[in-house]
N, C-alpha and C positions, 0 to 999 in steps of 0.2 A: 566155779571160775576156772579151776584146773581143766575141766572138760572144754570150756570155752577157749582157753589158750591152746589146747591140743587141736581143736578144730581150726583155729586161726592159722596154725602152721601149715595146714593143708594147702593154703593159698600161696605158699612161698614160691617165688619165681614167676607167678602168674599175675599178680595184682599191681605191680609197679605202673604208674607212680603213686598208687594208693597204698595205705598201710594194710597189714594183715589184721583181720578182725574176726573174732568168733563170738557167737551169741548162743545162750541157752535160756529157755523159758521154763520156769518151774511153778507148779501149782499142786497144793496138797502133797508136798514132798515127792512129786513125780515130775520127770522131764516130759513136757508135752510138745516141745518144739526146739529145734536147734538148727544152726546154719553157720556158714562162714562166707566171707567175701572171696569169690572164685576168680574174678577177672575184672580188670579196670573197665569201667563203663557199664558193668552189669550190676544187678541188685546187691545191696550191702547185706552183711551178715544178719542184721536185725530183721530185714524184710523176709529173708529165707525162713528164719525162725518163726516169725509171725504167721507166715503162710502155712507152715506145718502145724502150728498150734490152732489155727483157725479161730472159731468162736470161743474156744476154751481160754484164749489169752486174756479175756476180761477178768480182772481181779488177780492176775498172776504176777510173778516176779521175773524180771528180765536181768540176766547176768550178761554183761558185755565187756570185752577186753579193752575197749576204747570208747570214750565219750561219743554218743550218737551225734551225727552231723545235723546242723540246723539251717543249712544253706542249700541253695540249688547249685549243683555242680553238673556232672554227667548224669546224675540221677536226682530225684526229688529228696528233700530232707527226711531223714529217718525219724526225727522227733515227732513229726506230724502223724506218721503211721503208728508210732507207739501210743500216742495220745488217742487216736481214733480207735485203736484196738482195745482200749480200756485197761492197759497195763497199770497195776497198782503201785509197783515199786521197781526202780531201776538201780542195779548195783554195777557201777563201772569201775574197772581196775584202775584206770588213769584218765586224766583229762587229755584232750587233743591239743598238741602244740601248734596245729594249723591256725594262723591268725584269723582265718575266716570262721573258726569254731571257738577255740580258746575259752571254754567255759560257757559259751552262749547256748550250747545244746542242753547242758544240765540246767541252766537258768530257765530255758523254755519249758522243760519238763516240770520244774518246780512251780512255775507260774500256772501250769495246768493242773496243779494239785497232786502231782505224782511224787511220792517219797523217793529221795535220791541219796545214794551212799557211794563214796569213792574210796580208793586206797586198798582194795582187796587184791592181794598179789600184785601190787603196783610195780615193784622192782622187776618182776618177771615180764610184765606187760610192756614196760618201757624198753627193756632189753630186746624183746621180741621185734620191736620196730625201730631199732637203732638207725637203720638206713633211712627210713621215712623221716624220723625225727630230725636228722641232720639236714636232709634235703629241704624239708618244708620250712626250716628256720633260717637256712643260709643261702638256699638256691644253688648249692654246690653238691656234687655227688659224694657219697660215702666211699672212701677209698681203702681197699684192703690189699695187702702185699702177700703173695704166696711164694714160698721158695721150698725147694727140695734139696737138702744138703747132705753131704757125707758127715760122719760124726766129727770130722776135723774142719767142718764149715765150708766145704767146696761144692760148687754147683756144676763143675766140669773139671776134667783133667787138664794138664798143661797143653795137651793137643786139641782141647775143645770137646772131647767126647763126654757125653752126659747120659746116654741111654743104656740102662735105666738105673738111676740112683736109688729110687724107692721101689717097693713091690707093687703088685697088682692091686691089692686092697687100698693102698694109699692113693694110687692113681684113680681108682674108682671114686674115692671120696672127692678128689679134685674135680672130677667131672660133675659130681653132684653140686659142688660149689659153683661151677660155671653156670649151671641151671639157675642158681639162686641169685646171680648178679645180672644186672642189665647189660653190662659190657665187660669185655676182657681186653686188657691193654698190654702190648709188647712194643719193644723198640725195634729198629731196623736190623740190629745185629741178630736178634732171635729169628727173624724171618730169613735173613741171609744164611745163617748157620744151620737151622733146623727145617726150614720150609714147612711150618706147622699148619694144621687145619684150624685149630682153635675152636673146635666145635664140641658139643656135648654128646658123648658116645658111650662111655663105660658105666652107665647107670642101669639099674634093673627096671627103669620106666622110661617112657619117651620124653626125655628132657628137652627143654628149650635151648636153642643156640643163642649165646649172648651176641650182642653187637660187637664186632671186632674193630678195635681201634689200634692203628699202626702209627707209631710215633717215628717220623723219618724226616728230620729237618733238612738233611742234605739230599734227599731223594736217592738213596743208595739201593733201595729194594727194586727188584725186577717186577714189572707189571704182569709177568707170567707166573708169579708166585701163587701158591694154592689159595691163600687168603683173598687174592684179587680175582681169581678166575673160577673157583669151584661153585660160586653162586649159592653156597650153603647158608650164608647169613649176611645180614647187612654189614657193610664194611666202610669204615671211615679212615681215610689217610690224612694224618695231621702233619703238616709241613710248615715251613716258614715262607714269608712273603718274598717275592723276587724271582721265583722260578718261572721260566717261560711257559706260555700256554701250551705249546706243543709237547713239552715234556710231561705235562699232566694229562694230556688227552688220552694217552694209552691206558691210563687207569680209569678214566671216565667211561671209556668204551665198554668196560666190563661192569659198569654200574656202581663203581666205587665213588663214594662221596669225598670231596676234597675240602679240607678245612685249613685255610692258610692263616697263620697267626704271626704276630710280631715275635722276634727272637734275636738274640745276639749270637753271632758266630754260628748261625743255623741251629741254635738251641731254643726250643720252644719254651715260652714262659709258662710254667706249670699253673700258676694261679689264673692267668688269662684262659688257659685251656679248660680248667675246671668250671669257670664261669660260663664259657661257651657251651660246654657239654650239658651244664645244668639247664640252659635255655632250650635244649633239645629233649628235655624230660628224661635225661639219663641220670638216674638217681644213685646208681652204685657202679663201682668199677673194681675189677679184680686184676691187679698187676701180676703178670706171670713172667716177666723178664724184659730185658736182661739186667745185669748188675748195674750198668750205668743208668739205665732208665729208672730203675727202682731207686738208685742213689739220688737222682735228680728230684724225685718226689720226696725222699727223706730229707734232703737239704732244704726243700721248700716247706717242711713241716706239714706235708699234705697227706700223710698216711695215717689212717684212723685205726686200723686193725692189722694184725700180723697172723698168718698161718705158716708156721715153720715145721716142715717135715724133716725129721732127722733119721737117717738110716744108720745101720750098723757098719756100713762100709767106710774104709779109710782111703783117701786119695793121695795125700802127701804132695810134695812138690812145691818149690818156691813160686813157680809160675802157674800153678793151678788157680782156677778162677773162683773168687769169693762171690757171695750172693748179693752183696751190697757195695756199689761203687759210690761215685760222687765225691764231694769234699769231705764229708764226715765231720766228726767233732774234734776239737783240739785237746780236750781233757775229759777224764772220766766224770768229773763233777758236773759236766754239761750233758751227760748221756741220758737220752730218753730211756724209758723203761716200759716193760709190759705189765699191765695191771689186769685184774680179774682173770687170772690165769686159769686155763683149762688144759688138761693133758689127756690124750687118747693114745691107745696102742693099736697098731695094725701089724700083728705078729712082731717081727724084729724092728719095725719102724715105730717112731714116736712122733706124735703131732702135738705141738705147743701152740695154743691160741691165746691171744691177749690183745687188749686195747693199748695202743701206743700213746704214752703220755710224755709230752715234751716239757722241758724246763725253760723258763724264761719266755 
Protein backbone atom coordinates (compact mmCIF):
# COMPACT_ATOMS: atom_id res chain seq x y z
CA UNK A 1 0.00 0.00 0.00
CA UNK A 2 2.91 2.37 0.63
CA UNK A 3 4.06 1.70 -2.92
CA UNK A 4 0.55 2.44 -4.17
CA UNK A 5 0.50 5.73 -2.24
CA UNK A 6 3.89 6.67 -3.73
CA UNK A 7 2.57 5.98 -7.23
CA UNK A 8 -0.59 8.00 -6.56
CA UNK A 9 1.45 11.11 -5.74
CA UNK A 10 2.96 11.02 -9.23
CA UNK A 11 -0.38 12.30 -10.50
CA UNK A 12 -0.28 15.44 -8.33
CA UNK A 13 -1.27 18.50 -10.33
CA UNK A 14 -2.41 16.48 -13.36
CA UNK A 15 -5.57 14.61 -12.33
CA UNK A 16 -7.95 17.35 -11.11
CA UNK A 17 -10.92 17.21 -10.72
CA UNK A 18 -10.26 13.53 -10.03
CA UNK A 19 -8.45 12.11 -6.98
CA UNK A 20 -4.88 10.84 -6.98
CA UNK A 21 -4.94 7.04 -7.01
CA UNK A 22 -2.26 4.35 -7.11
CA UNK A 23 -2.64 0.60 -7.57
CA UNK A 24 -0.37 -2.43 -7.12
CA UNK A 25 -1.17 -6.05 -8.04
CA UNK A 26 0.60 -8.80 -6.10
CA UNK A 27 0.75 -12.55 -6.75
CA UNK A 28 2.94 -15.12 -4.98
CA UNK A 29 4.54 -12.25 -3.01
CA UNK A 30 5.67 -10.50 -6.20
CA UNK A 31 4.46 -7.28 -7.80
CA UNK A 32 3.14 -8.19 -11.24
CA UNK A 33 1.47 -4.91 -12.14
CA UNK A 34 1.21 -1.33 -10.96
CA UNK A 35 -0.13 1.99 -12.13
CA UNK A 36 -1.48 5.39 -11.17
CA UNK A 37 -4.06 7.83 -12.47
CA UNK A 38 -2.13 10.14 -14.77
CA UNK A 39 -4.64 12.65 -16.09
CA UNK A 40 -8.36 13.37 -15.80
CA UNK A 41 -10.29 11.61 -18.54
CA UNK A 42 -7.69 8.88 -18.98
CA UNK A 43 -7.56 5.34 -17.61
CA UNK A 44 -7.59 4.92 -13.85
CA UNK A 45 -4.80 3.42 -11.76
CA UNK A 46 -6.43 -0.02 -11.56
CA UNK A 47 -6.64 -0.30 -15.36
CA UNK A 48 -2.95 0.54 -15.82
CA UNK A 49 -2.04 -2.09 -13.21
CA UNK A 50 -4.32 -4.73 -14.76
CA UNK A 51 -2.86 -4.15 -18.22
CA UNK A 52 0.66 -4.57 -16.86
CA UNK A 53 -0.26 -7.75 -15.00
CA UNK A 54 -2.13 -9.10 -18.04
CA UNK A 55 -3.30 -12.75 -17.68
CA UNK A 56 -1.32 -13.12 -14.43
CA UNK A 57 -3.95 -10.97 -12.66
CA UNK A 58 -6.22 -13.99 -12.23
CA UNK A 59 -6.14 -15.03 -8.58
CA UNK A 60 -3.97 -12.03 -7.55
CA UNK A 61 -4.46 -9.35 -4.89
CA UNK A 62 -5.04 -5.71 -5.83
CA UNK A 63 -3.88 -2.96 -3.48
CA UNK A 64 -5.48 0.41 -4.28
CA UNK A 65 -5.40 3.72 -2.42
CA UNK A 66 -9.08 4.50 -3.04
CA UNK A 67 -12.20 2.42 -3.49
CA UNK A 68 -12.56 1.43 -7.18
CA UNK A 69 -15.28 3.31 -9.06
CA UNK A 70 -18.49 1.52 -9.99
CA UNK A 71 -20.10 4.13 -12.24
CA UNK A 72 -19.62 5.43 -15.76
CA UNK A 73 -17.89 8.82 -15.73
CA UNK A 74 -15.27 9.95 -18.22
CA UNK A 75 -14.14 6.30 -18.22
CA UNK A 76 -15.90 2.94 -17.64
CA UNK A 77 -16.18 1.55 -14.08
CA UNK A 78 -13.02 -0.08 -12.72
CA UNK A 79 -15.00 -2.67 -10.75
CA UNK A 80 -16.03 -4.49 -13.90
CA UNK A 81 -12.46 -4.64 -15.19
CA UNK A 82 -11.30 -6.01 -11.83
CA UNK A 83 -13.99 -8.69 -11.88
CA UNK A 84 -13.29 -9.65 -15.49
CA UNK A 85 -9.55 -9.96 -14.79
CA UNK A 86 -10.22 -12.54 -12.08
CA UNK A 87 -8.73 -10.61 -9.16
CA UNK A 88 -9.23 -12.67 -5.99
CA UNK A 89 -8.82 -9.99 -3.29
CA UNK A 90 -8.98 -6.18 -3.20
CA UNK A 91 -7.39 -4.16 -0.40
CA UNK A 92 -8.48 -0.52 -0.49
CA UNK A 93 -6.95 2.11 1.78
CA UNK A 94 -10.22 4.04 2.09
CA UNK A 95 -13.70 4.36 0.68
CA UNK A 96 -14.56 6.99 -1.92
CA UNK A 97 -16.39 10.08 -0.54
CA UNK A 98 -17.91 10.66 -3.97
CA UNK A 99 -21.69 10.16 -3.53
CA UNK A 100 -21.71 8.32 -6.90
CA UNK A 101 -19.42 5.68 -5.38
CA UNK A 102 -19.58 5.84 -1.54
CA UNK A 103 -19.21 2.12 -0.86
CA UNK A 104 -20.96 0.92 -4.02
CA UNK A 105 -17.67 -0.08 -5.62
CA UNK A 106 -16.73 -2.34 -2.73
CA UNK A 107 -20.28 -3.71 -2.61
CA UNK A 108 -20.11 -4.64 -6.30
CA UNK A 109 -16.81 -6.45 -5.78
CA UNK A 110 -18.18 -8.43 -2.84
CA UNK A 111 -21.26 -9.38 -4.85
CA UNK A 112 -18.91 -10.81 -7.47
CA UNK A 113 -17.27 -13.01 -4.85
CA UNK A 114 -14.10 -10.95 -4.41
CA UNK A 115 -12.69 -10.67 -0.90
CA UNK A 116 -12.50 -7.00 0.16
CA UNK A 117 -10.52 -5.31 2.92
CA UNK A 118 -10.33 -1.58 3.79
CA UNK A 119 -8.52 0.68 6.23
CA UNK A 120 -4.88 -0.11 5.39
CA UNK A 121 -2.95 3.19 5.72
CA UNK A 122 -6.34 4.90 5.64
CA UNK A 123 -5.18 8.12 7.33
CA UNK A 124 -2.39 8.63 4.77
CA UNK A 125 -4.77 7.92 1.89
CA UNK A 126 -7.40 10.38 3.12
CA UNK A 127 -4.78 13.08 3.62
CA UNK A 128 -3.40 12.46 0.13
CA UNK A 129 -6.73 13.50 -1.38
CA UNK A 130 -7.76 16.29 1.01
CA UNK A 131 -8.45 18.55 -1.98
CA UNK A 132 -10.69 16.03 -3.76
CA UNK A 133 -12.46 15.06 -0.54
CA UNK A 134 -13.59 18.63 0.16
CA UNK A 135 -14.54 19.42 -3.43
CA UNK A 136 -16.58 16.27 -4.05
CA UNK A 137 -18.55 16.63 -0.81
CA UNK A 138 -19.13 20.42 -0.79
CA UNK A 139 -18.80 21.55 -4.39
CA UNK A 140 -16.35 24.23 -3.23
CA UNK A 141 -12.59 24.44 -3.83
CA UNK A 142 -10.04 23.55 -1.16
CA UNK A 143 -8.39 26.87 -0.22
CA UNK A 144 -4.80 27.28 0.95
CA UNK A 145 -3.10 30.48 2.01
CA UNK A 146 0.61 30.95 1.35
CA UNK A 147 2.66 33.76 2.84
CA UNK A 148 6.35 34.57 3.10
CA UNK A 149 7.11 36.68 6.17
CA UNK A 150 10.08 38.08 8.01
CA UNK A 151 10.59 36.63 11.47
CA UNK A 152 8.67 39.64 12.85
CA UNK A 153 5.69 38.78 10.65
CA UNK A 154 5.96 41.30 7.80
CA UNK A 155 5.36 40.63 4.09
CA UNK A 156 6.83 43.97 3.01
CA UNK A 157 8.58 47.02 4.42
CA UNK A 158 6.74 50.26 5.09
CA UNK A 159 7.68 51.37 1.57
CA UNK A 160 6.12 48.22 0.11
CA UNK A 161 9.39 46.51 -0.84
CA UNK A 162 9.23 42.70 -0.57
CA UNK A 163 11.77 41.09 -2.94
CA UNK A 164 13.02 38.83 -1.64
CA UNK A 165 11.98 37.87 1.89
CA UNK A 166 12.77 34.17 1.46
CA UNK A 167 15.60 32.37 -0.31
CA UNK A 168 15.65 30.57 -3.65
CA UNK A 169 14.92 27.14 -2.17
CA UNK A 170 11.75 28.45 -0.53
CA UNK A 171 10.65 30.11 -3.75
CA UNK A 172 11.26 26.89 -5.70
CA UNK A 173 8.95 25.08 -3.29
CA UNK A 174 6.27 27.73 -3.87
CA UNK A 175 6.43 27.07 -7.61
CA UNK A 176 5.99 23.36 -6.92
CA UNK A 177 2.88 24.30 -4.92
CA UNK A 178 1.58 26.31 -7.85
CA UNK A 179 1.85 23.20 -10.01
CA UNK A 180 -0.18 21.26 -7.43
CA UNK A 181 -3.13 23.67 -7.29
CA UNK A 182 -5.80 24.29 -9.93
CA UNK A 183 -5.71 28.03 -9.41
CA UNK A 184 -3.68 30.81 -7.83
CA UNK A 185 -5.55 33.83 -6.45
CA UNK A 186 -4.37 37.35 -5.70
CA UNK A 187 -6.00 40.70 -5.11
CA UNK A 188 -5.72 43.85 -7.20
CA UNK A 189 -3.06 45.31 -4.88
CA UNK A 190 -0.62 42.50 -5.65
CA UNK A 191 -1.07 43.06 -9.40
CA UNK A 192 -0.65 46.82 -9.03
CA UNK A 193 2.43 46.63 -6.79
CA UNK A 194 4.30 43.64 -8.24
CA UNK A 195 2.92 43.03 -11.76
CA UNK A 196 3.53 39.28 -11.25
CA UNK A 197 3.27 36.50 -13.84
CA UNK A 198 1.85 33.95 -11.36
CA UNK A 199 3.19 31.05 -13.43
CA UNK A 200 5.11 27.89 -12.52
CA UNK A 201 8.79 28.35 -13.35
CA UNK A 202 11.28 27.51 -10.60
CA UNK A 203 10.82 23.74 -10.48
CA UNK A 204 13.15 21.01 -11.81
CA UNK A 205 10.34 19.66 -14.03
CA UNK A 206 7.92 21.18 -16.52
CA UNK A 207 5.22 22.26 -14.10
CA UNK A 208 1.68 23.19 -15.02
CA UNK A 209 0.59 26.80 -14.80
CA UNK A 210 -2.39 27.29 -12.49
CA UNK A 211 -5.45 29.24 -13.54
CA UNK A 212 -4.88 32.85 -12.46
CA UNK A 213 -7.74 34.42 -10.51
CA UNK A 214 -7.54 38.18 -9.94
CA UNK A 215 -9.89 39.61 -7.34
CA UNK A 216 -10.60 43.23 -8.31
CA UNK A 217 -13.98 44.54 -7.19
CA UNK A 218 -13.17 48.13 -8.12
CA UNK A 219 -11.39 47.38 -11.43
CA UNK A 220 -8.17 49.04 -10.26
CA UNK A 221 -5.85 46.79 -12.25
CA UNK A 222 -4.57 47.72 -15.69
CA UNK A 223 -5.62 45.54 -18.64
CA UNK A 224 -1.94 45.79 -19.68
CA UNK A 225 -0.70 43.89 -16.61
CA UNK A 226 1.28 40.69 -17.28
CA UNK A 227 -1.43 38.38 -15.98
CA UNK A 228 -3.84 39.78 -18.56
CA UNK A 229 -1.51 40.01 -21.54
CA UNK A 230 1.20 37.32 -21.48
CA UNK A 231 -1.12 34.48 -22.54
CA UNK A 232 0.76 32.03 -20.31
CA UNK A 233 -2.28 30.71 -18.48
CA UNK A 234 -6.05 30.88 -18.31
CA UNK A 235 -6.98 34.02 -16.39
CA UNK A 236 -10.21 34.94 -14.61
CA UNK A 237 -10.93 38.50 -13.49
CA UNK A 238 -13.41 38.52 -10.62
CA UNK A 239 -15.21 41.80 -10.04
CA UNK A 240 -18.53 43.11 -8.80
CA UNK A 241 -21.66 43.83 -10.76
CA UNK A 242 -22.32 47.33 -12.06
CA UNK A 243 -19.19 48.04 -14.10
CA UNK A 244 -19.83 49.30 -17.61
CA UNK A 245 -19.34 46.88 -20.51
CA UNK A 246 -16.65 49.02 -22.19
CA UNK A 247 -14.49 48.99 -19.03
CA UNK A 248 -14.39 45.20 -19.16
CA UNK A 249 -13.89 44.91 -22.92
CA UNK A 250 -10.17 45.75 -22.69
CA UNK A 251 -9.66 42.63 -20.54
CA UNK A 252 -11.85 40.43 -22.75
CA UNK A 253 -9.79 41.34 -25.83
CA UNK A 254 -6.84 39.58 -24.20
CA UNK A 255 -8.85 36.40 -23.63
CA UNK A 256 -9.51 37.12 -19.96
CA UNK A 257 -12.67 35.58 -18.52
CA UNK A 258 -14.86 37.99 -16.56
CA UNK A 259 -16.78 36.81 -13.52
CA UNK A 260 -19.14 39.45 -12.11
CA UNK A 261 -20.52 38.67 -8.66
CA UNK A 262 -22.67 40.40 -6.03
CA UNK A 263 -20.77 42.46 -3.48
CA UNK A 264 -21.12 45.28 -1.00
CA UNK A 265 -18.93 48.35 -1.48
CA UNK A 266 -17.19 46.59 -4.41
CA UNK A 267 -16.16 43.72 -2.10
CA UNK A 268 -16.77 40.29 -3.61
CA UNK A 269 -18.72 37.83 -1.45
CA UNK A 270 -16.20 35.04 -0.77
CA UNK A 271 -18.75 32.24 -0.32
CA UNK A 272 -20.52 33.10 -3.58
CA UNK A 273 -17.12 33.24 -5.31
CA UNK A 274 -16.16 29.76 -4.09
CA UNK A 275 -19.48 28.28 -5.21
CA UNK A 276 -19.03 29.81 -8.68
CA UNK A 277 -15.46 28.55 -9.00
CA UNK A 278 -16.63 25.11 -7.93
CA UNK A 279 -19.05 25.00 -10.86
CA UNK A 280 -16.05 25.58 -13.13
CA UNK A 281 -14.40 22.41 -11.71
CA UNK A 282 -11.75 24.48 -9.94
CA UNK A 283 -11.06 22.15 -7.04
CA UNK A 284 -8.21 23.97 -5.30
CA UNK A 285 -6.99 27.54 -4.85
CA UNK A 286 -3.68 28.86 -3.55
CA UNK A 287 -3.99 32.41 -2.19
CA UNK A 288 -0.71 34.30 -2.60
CA UNK A 289 -1.73 37.83 -1.72
CA UNK A 290 -2.27 40.39 -0.63
CA UNK A 291 -2.96 40.90 3.03
CA UNK A 292 -6.47 42.29 2.57
CA UNK A 293 -7.49 39.57 0.14
CA UNK A 294 -6.22 36.84 2.45
CA UNK A 295 -7.94 38.59 5.37
CA UNK A 296 -11.27 38.53 3.56
CA UNK A 297 -10.99 34.75 3.11
CA UNK A 298 -9.93 34.39 6.75
CA UNK A 299 -12.92 36.42 7.97
CA UNK A 300 -15.21 34.21 5.85
CA UNK A 301 -13.67 31.10 7.47
CA UNK A 302 -12.81 29.92 3.98
CA UNK A 303 -9.13 29.00 4.40
CA UNK A 304 -8.49 25.28 4.82
CA UNK A 305 -4.70 25.15 4.96
CA UNK A 306 -1.78 27.49 5.61
CA UNK A 307 1.77 27.50 4.22
CA UNK A 308 3.78 30.02 6.24
CA UNK A 309 7.38 30.65 5.15
CA UNK A 310 9.37 32.42 7.88
CA UNK A 311 12.72 33.93 6.98
CA UNK A 312 15.53 34.98 9.29
CA UNK A 313 15.18 38.61 8.20
CA UNK A 314 13.71 41.35 10.40
CA UNK A 315 11.77 44.23 8.84
CA UNK A 316 10.62 46.36 11.79
CA UNK A 317 8.51 49.46 11.36
CA UNK A 318 5.05 50.37 12.60
CA UNK A 319 3.85 50.77 9.03
CA UNK A 320 5.41 47.60 7.62
CA UNK A 321 2.78 45.32 6.09
CA UNK A 322 1.41 42.29 7.92
CA UNK A 323 0.50 39.09 6.08
CA UNK A 324 -3.17 38.98 7.08
CA UNK A 325 -5.61 41.88 6.96
CA UNK A 326 -9.38 41.94 7.22
CA UNK A 327 -11.38 42.28 10.41
CA UNK A 328 -9.58 39.56 12.36
CA UNK A 329 -10.73 38.24 15.73
CA UNK A 330 -11.69 40.21 18.84
CA UNK A 331 -10.14 37.96 21.48
CA UNK A 332 -7.60 35.17 21.60
CA UNK A 333 -10.15 32.63 22.81
CA UNK A 334 -11.75 32.98 19.36
CA UNK A 335 -8.48 32.40 17.51
CA UNK A 336 -8.36 29.64 14.89
CA UNK A 337 -5.31 27.42 15.12
CA UNK A 338 -3.13 25.24 12.92
CA UNK A 339 -3.48 21.48 13.38
CA UNK A 340 -1.51 18.54 11.95
CA UNK A 341 1.56 20.75 11.93
CA UNK A 342 4.52 20.01 9.70
CA UNK A 343 7.82 21.89 9.69
CA UNK A 344 10.42 22.06 6.93
CA UNK A 345 13.77 23.86 6.69
CA UNK A 346 15.10 25.56 3.60
CA UNK A 347 18.51 26.66 4.87
CA UNK A 348 17.78 29.79 6.96
CA UNK A 349 14.04 29.71 6.11
CA UNK A 350 11.39 27.67 7.94
CA UNK A 351 8.10 26.49 6.47
CA UNK A 352 5.16 25.72 8.76
CA UNK A 353 2.21 23.86 7.21
CA UNK A 354 -1.06 23.14 8.96
CA UNK A 355 -4.82 22.71 8.56
CA UNK A 356 -6.64 25.80 9.81
CA UNK A 357 -9.24 24.92 12.44
CA UNK A 358 -11.92 27.48 13.29
CA UNK A 359 -13.78 27.85 16.57
CA UNK A 360 -17.53 28.24 16.63
